[in-house]
C-alpha positions, 0 to 999 in steps of 0.5 A: 671205552671212549675213542681217542681220535688223533689230530695234528698240531695246526688243528690244536693251535686253532682250538687254543682260544676255546681251551678255557671252556674246560675246567682242567685247562692250565697254561701247560695245555697251551700251544706255546708251552708245548712248543717250549717243551718240544724245543727243549727236547722233552718229546713230541706233542700228541693230540687226541680228541676224546669221543663217546660215539659222536659226542666230543668230551674233551681232549688229551694232550701228552708228549711221547718220548724215548727213555732208553729202550722204552717209549713213554707217555708224559703228561707231564713227566718229572723235570719238565718244570710243568705242573699239570697237563693230562686230559682237558675235561669237565666234571661231567665226564665218566672218569673211570671210563676215561682212565681205562681208555687212557690205559688202552691207548697206552697199550695200543701205542706200546708205552711202557710208562704213563704219567699224568698230573691233573687236578680234576682227576679223582684219586680213588677212581685212578687207583681203582683203575690201576694207576699208582699215586704219589701225593705232594704239596705246593703253596698257593696264594689266593689273590683276592681283589684288593691290595690291602687285603693281599698285604694283610694276609701275609705274615709280619715278617714278609710285610716288614721286609717289604717295607724295608725294600721300599725304604731302600728305594729298590726299583722294580721293572717288568722286563721286555729285554732278553738280557734279563735272562742272562742276569737271572741265569748268573744269579740262579747258578750261584744260588745252586752253587752255594747249596753244593749243586750244579744248575741242571740246565743251560740258559739256552733252555731259558731263551726257549722259554722266553721265545715261546711264551713272551710273544703270547703274553704268557711270561712275566719277567721281573728285575729288581734294581738298586742304584742301577744294578740288577740285584734280583730277577724272576721268571713267572709264566701264567695264563688267565687262571694262575701265575707260576713261580718258575724261578727267582734269584738275587745277589747274595751281597744285596739280600739285606735289602729284601729284593726277593720279598719285593719281587713276590709282592709285584707278582701278586700285584700283577696278578691282581691287575690282570684278574689272575686268581691264584699264584702257585709258588711251585713247591712249599717252604716256610719262605713261600708260606709267609706270603699267605700261601697255603699248602695245596695237595697235588697228585702224580698218577703213573702206570707201567706194566713192568714190575719195578718201573716206579722204583726205577723212576725214583732211582733215576730221580735220586741219581739226578740230584746226586749227579748235580752234587758231584758235578758241582764238587768237581767244578769247585775242585778243578774249575769249570768242566 
């Protein structure tokens, strides 16, 4: 078994410039993102060095939290708007020993549920060690090196709507003002309401996203304006490897001017300028694929010694969406509650 040596946040902060040496590194391993998760009540970050004798193999980062009577390990957990986490490792590590060592750590710390999501982990090995796997997909756009190639890779509908946006003289701004958060929040709440759903969190969570990521240069905030009015806005966290679609929304009465397509084009232009090779649109749909994105699989791995815990997790997830529908229905009937 590998040894897991715990250390503190200040030491991890000092490691931040070197995290990019690991193949599995993402934005979600960075101290700024972990600070965001902790500040929004997702749990307490824990840091471990993975060692084989005296040899350092990488690091394991997760959040410890209490869920009812249970202590759980999330790296990450659902609902964190966190695509990946898990161990910071390279291809040369023995993944079977790693997986069994993670389970040993979980037992030692009495976690009754463990969940990991990490693109470098091998599904057969993880399942062979006792982890359950749930496959999903996300649309990923490869950015390339030339804007013309970027446009040519989109389908005709996307290109036509971008041309329409340009003809309508829409203005695009990379915002440095937190007021963009308030504008975005108004629009995204309305979009959820139109779908019969209450928005799942308050704008204070978006303020924390700004406060934790913006000073580190890890958050792109876009506004699209027409005649001085903000008609669309979006939030796009990123590191040097990928930019992510955290969320975007537009005014319903301005959709005919195609601000959403215009905004996504600017995200890709930003990635092109910054040398970021991928744009993860965080989920898949016909709208997302029309930008030339292709569906890429990702897998969540979970383990619990309790029979039926996975069923319980799915039940909680389903109840979450039912709760949002009920809350919005009550708001529609009785006003704000």
